[in-house]
N, C-alpha and C positions, 0 to 999 in steps of 0.2 A: 058422596061417593068418592073414593080415593082413586085417582088415576095412576096407573103404573108409570114408573120412571123409565124413560127409554134407556136402552143399554149403553148408548154413546153419550148420555148426559151424566156429568159428575155429580156425586151425592153431596149433600150439605156438609157432611163430615169431612169429605175430601177437600172441599173448598176451604173449610176452616183450617185444615192442616196447611194448605198452601199459603193461606193468609198469615198463619203463624210463622212459617218459614220466611216469607217476605218481610215481616216485621222484624224478625231476628237479624236478617241480612241488613236491613236498613239501620237497625240499632248498632250492629257491628261497624257499618260504614261510618255512622256518626261518631262512634268511639275512635275509629281510626283517624277521621278528620280532626277530632278534638285533640288527639295526641300529636298529630302532625302540626296543628296550629300552635300548640304549646311549645313544640320543638322549635318552630320558626320564631316564636317570640323570644325564646332563650338565645337563639342565634343572633337575632337582631339586638338584644340587650348586650350580648358579648361584643358585637361589632361597635356599638355605641361606646362601650367602656374602653375599647382599644383606641377609638378615635378621640374621645372627649374626656374620658375618665382618668383617674389617678393610676399611675403605673406601679407605685410602691405597694408592696405586699404587707407593709406594717399596718397594724390595726390602731386607729386613733382612739385615745381614751377621752371620753366626754368630760369637759371641764365646765362646771356651772358658772365659774367666774369669768370665762372667756367671752368677750363681746362678739356678737354676730357681725358679719361683714355689712349687712344691711343697716344695722344700728350705727356703725361707724360712719357710713357713707350716706346716711339718710338725707343730709342737707346738701349733698353735692349737686343735686339738680338745680338748686337755687343759685348756684354760682354762675356768674356771667362769663362767658367765654369770649375774649376779644377777637374781633375779626382779623383774619390773617391776610397778609398782602400777597398777591399773586406775583411771582417773580418769573420772568422768562429769560431764557438763556439762548445765546446764539452760538451755533456750532462754529468752530474754527478749525482750519486745516492744521494738521500736524506737520511740524518741520523739524528737521534734524539740526541740533546746535552746530554752529560753525566752528566753535572752539572746543571740540571734543578731542580728548587724548586717546589715541588708538594704540593697542598692543595685542596682537594675535586675536583679533576679533572682539576685544574688550573695549568698550567706550564708556566714558563717564564725563559728567559736567564738572565745572569748577567748584560747584557746591558740595561735591562728595569729599569727605575727609580723606586726606592722603598722609600717611605716616612714613617718614623716611627711615629706612634701616641701612646703615652704612656697613658695607663689607670691605674691610681694609685689604689692600693687596699684600700677599705674603712677602713680596720682595721688600716692602717698606718696613717689615718687622724684623728682618734679619740683621746680621752684623754689618753687611755692606749696603745698608739702607741708603747711605749717602750717595751711592752710585746711581740711584734712581730718582726720578722726579715725576710728579703727577701732572699730566698734560691735558687730561680730559676725564669724563665720567661716562659710563654706560648705565642705562636704567632698564630694569625689568619690572613690569607691573603685574601684580597678582591680586585677585579679588579675595578678600577675607571678610569675616563676619564676627561681630560681637552680638550678644543677645539684644535683639531689637534694633540693630543698626548694621550698616555695611561700611567697610573701610577698604581703601585701596592701599596695599602694601607696595611701596616704591623702594626697590632695592638699588642702592647706589653702589656701583662697583668701580673702583678706581682703575683707570687706564694709565699704566706707568711705562716709562721709556728708560732703557738702560743708556746712561750717558755715554759710555764708551763705544758700544757697537750700534746704538740707536735702535735696538729691537723693542717692540711693544708687547706688553702682556697685561692681562687683567684677571681678576678672580673669577672663578666659575660661578655661573648663576646657581642659586640654590635649587636642588632637585625638587620637583613637585610630586604629588601623589600619583598623577597620571602623566604620561609623556605628552608633551605639546599641549598642555592644558593650563589655562590661566587661573583655574580654581584652586584656592588654598584649601588645605584639609579642614580648616575651620569652617569654610563656606559649605563644603560637602556635608560635614557633620551637622551643621545648622539646617541645611536643606532637608536632610532626612528626619531630624527631630521635629522640624516644623510640620512636615507632612504626616509623620506616623505617630507622633505623640500628641501634637496639637491639631492634627487633621486639617492642615492647610494645603489644599491642592496646589500643584505646580503652577497652574495658570494664575492663581491668586498671588503666589510668591513672585511670579513674573511681573504682575501688576505692581507689587510693592517695590520691586527693584526699579521699575521705570519711574515710580513716584519718587524714589530716592535719587534719581538721576543716572542710574546705571542701566545700560542697554545690553542685554544678553538674550539670545533667542530661546524660545521655549524648547526647541529641539536640543539645544545644548544642555539645558537642565535635565531633560529626560535621559540624555546620554550619560550624564554624570551619575544619575541615579542607577542606571543599568550597570555601569562599570563598578560602582560601589557594591551592588548586589552580588555580582560575580565574585568580587574580592572577599565578601563576608560569608558567602554560602557555606564553605567548610566549617566555619565557627557555628553557624546555625544548625548544621547537621550534627555537630557534637553535642549541642544542647538537647537535641532530640534523643540522641543515644543516652545521654545522662538521664533523661526522663524515663526511658525504657528500662533502666536499671533499678527503678524504684520498686518497693514492695507494694505500695498502693498507687495506682495510676488512674487519674480521672480523665475521661475522654468525652468529647462532645463535638458537634459540628454546627456550623452556621452558614447560611447561603450567601452567595455573592455572584455577581455577573462578571464574566471575563471572556473575551474573545468574541468575534463577530460571527453569529450563526448564519444570518443572511442580511440582506440590505435592510437596515433600520431595526434589527433585532439582535440582542446579545445572547450569548449562551449562559445558561445557569450552571453555576458550579458551587463548590463547598470548600470552606476552610475547616480542616480537622484540627482540633486543639488537644494537646497532651499536657497534663499538669502532673509533675512528679513530686516525690517526697521532699526534695531539696528546695521547694518554693521557686521552681523555674518552669517555664512554659514554652512549648514548641508548637509551631504551626506548619501544616503542609496544605497544599492546594490540590484539588482534584475536580474533574467535571462530573463526578458521580457521588451519590450519597450511599451507594452500596458499601457494606462493611468489607467487601473484597479489597477496598482501597487500603484499609489499615491492617488487614489480616497479615500481610508479610511482615509488618513491624511487630506483631504480637505473637509470632510463631515461637519465639524463644522467651517470651515473657512468662514469668512465674510469680504470681501474687494475686492481688485483688484489683479488679477493674471496676471502678465506680462510674456509673453512667446515669442517664435519664431512662425513661421507659421505652425508648425506640426499640422495636422488636428485633432489629438487626443485631444489636449487641448481645441479646440473649442467645440467638442462634450461633453467633460467633463463639461465645464462651462455652457453649455445649460441645464444640469441636475439640476444645483443649482442656483436659482435666486439670491441668496445672493452674488454670485461671479460675478464681473464685469471683462470682459476679455479685456486686452490691449495687443497690439502686437508691435514688434520691428521694428523701421525704418531702422536700419542697415541691417537687413535681406532683406528688400524690396530693399534697395539700391544695394545689391549684385546681385540681378537679373538683374538690369539695367547694371551693370558693365559687366555681361556676354554677353550683347547684343551690346557692344561697337564696335566690328568689323563689325557686320551685319548692324547696323543702327547708325553710328557715330554721325550724327547731332541730332537725337532725343535723343540718350543716353546722349549727352553733355548737352542738355537742361534739362533732368530729373535730372542728377547729380548736375547741377547748382541750380535747385530749392530745392533739398534736402539739398544741402550744405548751402543754406540760412537759413534753419531751424536750422541747427547745429550752425550757426553763432549766432542765437538768444540764443541758450543754452550756448554758450561761454560767451556771454554778461551777462547772468544770473549768471554764476559762478564767473565771474570777479567782479560783483557788490554785490555778496553775498546775493541775494534775496531769501526769504523763504516765505512759507505760502501764504496768500492772495495776497501779493505783487507780488510773483512769478506768481501766476495764472493770475492776471490782466495783467502782462507784456506779458505773453504768448498769452492771448486773444488779446492784442493790436498789438503785433508784429508778432507772429507766425500763428495765425488763418487765417489772410488774405493770407498768403503764402501757407498754407495747402489747403484752398479753391481754390486758383489759380492752385495748382498742380493737384488736382483731376479733375478740369475742363479741364486742358490740357490732363490729362490721358484719359478722356472720348472722347475728340476730336481725339486722336490718335487711340482709339479703333474703331472709325468710318471709318478709312482709308481702302479703298478697295484693296490696294496693299499689305497689311499685311496678310501673310498666317499663319495658326496656328503653323507651325513648326518654325517660326521666333522667335529667342530668345526675341526680343522686345515684341512680342505678349504674351509670357509667363510672362514677367515682368509686362506688363500692366494688364493682367488678375489677376496676384497675388495681385497687389495693389488694383484693383477694388473690389475683393472679400473681402478685409479686410479694407475697407474705414472706417467703424464704429470703429473698434478696434484700428486703427492707430490714431484716433482723441481723444481717451480717455485721453491721457496725457495733452491735452489742458485745461481740466476742473479740473484736480486733481494735485495739486502741489507736492504730494508725489510720483507721477509716473514719472519714467525716460523716456526719449525719446527712449531709446533702452535697450538692455540687455547686453551691453558691460561690465558693472561692474560684472555681473554674469559670463560672459565668462572669464574674467580675474581671477575670483575666482576659477573656475573649471579647469583652465589651468593645475593645478597640476596633474590631472589625465592623460591627454595625455602626459605630460612631463615624468611622472613616467612610463607610459606604454611603452615609447621608451627605458627605461632603464631596469626595471624589467620585461618587456614584457607581463607577464600574472600572474594571481594568480593560484597557483597549486590547491587550493580548493575554494569552495564558502565561507567557513568560513574565509579563508584568505582575500577574497574580503570584507567581513563584517568588518574585522579588518582595512583594508585600509580605509573604510568609516569612522570608528571611529577616526583614527589618523588624517586623512585629515580634518575632521570636526573641531578638536581641534586646530591643527597646523595652518590651514588657518584662522580660527577665531582669533587666537592669532595675526597673522600678520595684519589682518584687524584692530584689536584693538591697534596696536602698542606695543605688548607684545613680549618679547623674548621667543620663544617656549621652549627653553632649561630650563630657569628659571621656567617657568610655569609647565612643566612636572616634574621637580625635586620636586617642592612644592606639586603638586596635588597627585603625586604617593605616597608620604609619608603621606599626610593629609587625603586621601580619606577613608582609613580603620578606622580612628577615627572620621570622620565627621558624624554628625547625618544624617540619610537617608532622613528625612523630609526637610533638608536644602541643599540637593544636588545641587539645583539651584545656590547656592552661588559659586560653583566651576566652572561654565561656564566662559570662558575667560573674557567676558565683565564685569561680576559682581565680578569675582576674582580680577581683576585689582583694583576695588574700595575698596574691603574689605581686601585683603591680599597682593596686589601688592607692597605696600610700605615696607613690612617686610616679605618677603617670607621665607619659610623653605629652608635651604641649605643642600647640601651634605657635608659629613665630609671633602671632598677634598677642599671645598671652605670656610670652617670656619676659 
């Protein structure tokens, strides 16, 4: 006998449907967790690569004749390591040398080299020189620098007396770069080159001075740097103007800390880097990464702006029809490198096709092609490869097995959104395929950041921008930054303001490079 099912009791079919819904939800949850787990694995692998892996983007070619490191060092464990002796040191109190020579806050020991520069009295050179006699000498000490050493310049000025009226006179002390400063221009130029080319912070230079027997306060070194930055700021500004006059301008930014946000915490800022057609580079500092920072500089710019994939650049270029936006192939390639473990076959194909584009660029450099010839070569060799790559990219995007969290999906989407910008270089021979030249130029900021860590004030960050603009532009132009700074620091105060453009490294090399002004130490 079949019993009737109560009205409030669910049927077997209804229970089965509920069970199917629960199974589907559980399956979807498992898929989501699996995707999230894969994403976390990729992130962990990326962080390990950043911490412990190679940073070079070059692909190593396997060589069967190359010995493995384990084979070379397989017997190293059998070597006996001699026991080392423990040495203890006793701290001793610092004491000031009793025999220090002092001049306007400059102190140095007897071990510091001193070179005597004699300044003859004008009265002893004239026709009535026999009317004068030398009765004493006056000395002025100035700190100078040679590469790798410090020297005290000791100026000997004769004190003469007129025999008839017994009046005394002496030659004037040589004028320094700054009033009432014992620092020679060679020392200031060396200070800047050591910090901004070789990334030696002022406190380490201060330690090296003390080790050489010279005592100068760190505050004095900071003050000299600030005054030099104020003096050179107009020249750095002209380098920036020269960059903005380019047809193709590369632009990028890199973070750095400057200024005290609160107790124990520094503000985060950015150095913006401009790279112009004439192989010169200019830096500015701002506390913001917004493209509003560089927009005032680009309002009058007309040409091609070459950048990475930061979205702010695209929105900025859309405001100004005169600006054509080009993007970097190297940044696109990096997205595919991140997907190598998740999709090895597809990644290998992407890197192979992008590598073919760079092979074309290598051929162009090797043949020295320029202008229309370079453009025609790219159209003939590179354009078919670019078209093939984007067709392959679209085919991959149509794959049903690719989920949005897959690193390959992100790489494909990144390239797809920038298809137009990535093809600009094919039609303009002045546009590079990537921003590698710019990244090499702004590398000085991250390298310096690892040494001097941060800028105590935002004014100090502005000075960093000034010095790196001039020193990096010197290196790009094949100029010795030390010789350039020694000349320009002496020349700028007498140079007409209307001709300040002549002092930027590129033009300085043409006009003054053959016969630069020298420091007294080098004469």
